[in-house]
C-alpha positions, -999 to +999 in steps of 0.1 A: -149-483-482-183-477-469-174-450-444-165-427-474-192-437-494-218-424-467-194-390-459-199-379-498-233-391-492-238-362-460-216-338-476-238-337-513-269-336-504-258-305-474-263-282-502-298-276-515-314-288-544-292-319-546-306-350-539-296-388-522-297-422-520-295-447-500-300-489-503-298-519-497-308-551-515-299-589-524-284-596-558-270-630-578-241-636-603-247-650-641-211-658-659-201-684-685-204-717-666-169-736-656-141-747-681-110-770-681-078-758-698-059-786-719-035-790-680-072-798-666-070-770-642-108-758-633-115-725-635-153-725-618-183-701-625-191-670-604-225-679-611-246-681-584-252-677-544-269-645-527-253-614-527-257-584-502-256-555-514-250-514-499-257-488-529-256-455-526-257-421-548-257-384-549-275-363-582-266-324-582-264-314-616-299-309-626-315-335-608-303-360-632-266-364-630-243-373-603-219-397-586-225-429-571-213-467-557-219-498-543-204-528-530-216-561-529-200-596-519-213-635-521-229-638-486-219-679-489-185-691-498-175-711-528-154-731-532-120-730-554-099-760-564-100-771-524-103-732-508-133-717-495-133-678-513-158-652-513-160-621-540-165-587-538-174-564-565-169-523-559-173-498-578-179-457-584-199-445-608-213-414-632-251-417-621-280-404-645-308-403-634-335-398-663-363-379-658-398-398-655-423-402-641-437-391-603-435-430-588-411-439-614-371-434-619-349-453-644-312-450-640-278-453-654-245-459-643-210-466-655-180-464-640-147-481-627-140-500-598-124-538-589-134-574-574-118-587-547-113-625-541-110-633-506-094-670-501-097-681-465-069-696-453-072-726-421-045-704-398-049-663-393-012-638-405-008-609-387+007-573-406+012-541-389-026-528-388-042-565-382-050-598-385-067-618-412-072-654-419-075-649-460-053-639-491-069-613-518-071-612-551-074-583-568-090-572-601-094-533-619-127-531-635-156-517-653-188-511-645-222-507-661-256-511-644-297-498-650-318-495-628-359-487-624-366-468-592-404-481-586-414-449-558-443-472-532-445-449-509-427-411-502-396-414-510-395-446-503-382-466-536-376-505-541-352-511-569-350-539-598-317-534-612-286-548-637-251-545-636-224-560-656-189-566-648-155-568-672-131-577-643-095-575-664-072-601-658-094-625-643-075-658-636-094-670-615-122-677-633-136-690-665-146-657-671-136-620-673-172-613-671-198-605-652-238-603-642-253-590-616-292-591-616-309-581-580-336-561-560-324-535-538-352-511-510-337-473-508-348-443-497-341-406-514-330-375-498-342-345-514-348-310-508-386-303-503-407-302-536 
């Protein structure tokens, strides 16, 4: 998936007048607290942990509208009813970059993606093409995000950001709503002015 984003990024910035951005950051998740159902089953919260993030976009329409994507995963494993797990969020978005001051650029994103929760096991399962030590539970999700690019030197920026994930049928956790807050460091590739 990261390779696909990189290919789209490189193809997109090859035309004059477009710009592309790549960034790496660290975030955390805030979600409703753990809950217990009438049968005593505990549903943990997605809250907490460090989430490394890779993101990229291509802005092609009047330097304001484009598309992008990001992937965020929990850096450490959590425990779900005795099984270690790791949530991974990935999404593809329409991106709008507001015309701003030279060193400050607001951005908004909205799109779709998926939450993939990997439940790790003590044994390896092999398929046709690979072997894994986990089972995945995948859920469709909607994504909304906002960030503020603060250009600190040339085309390098620091971006505080907030993302809302609305995960469909997220039965493993206490809620289908999760908010990711973080900070990314990135670079904008743009034609000479």
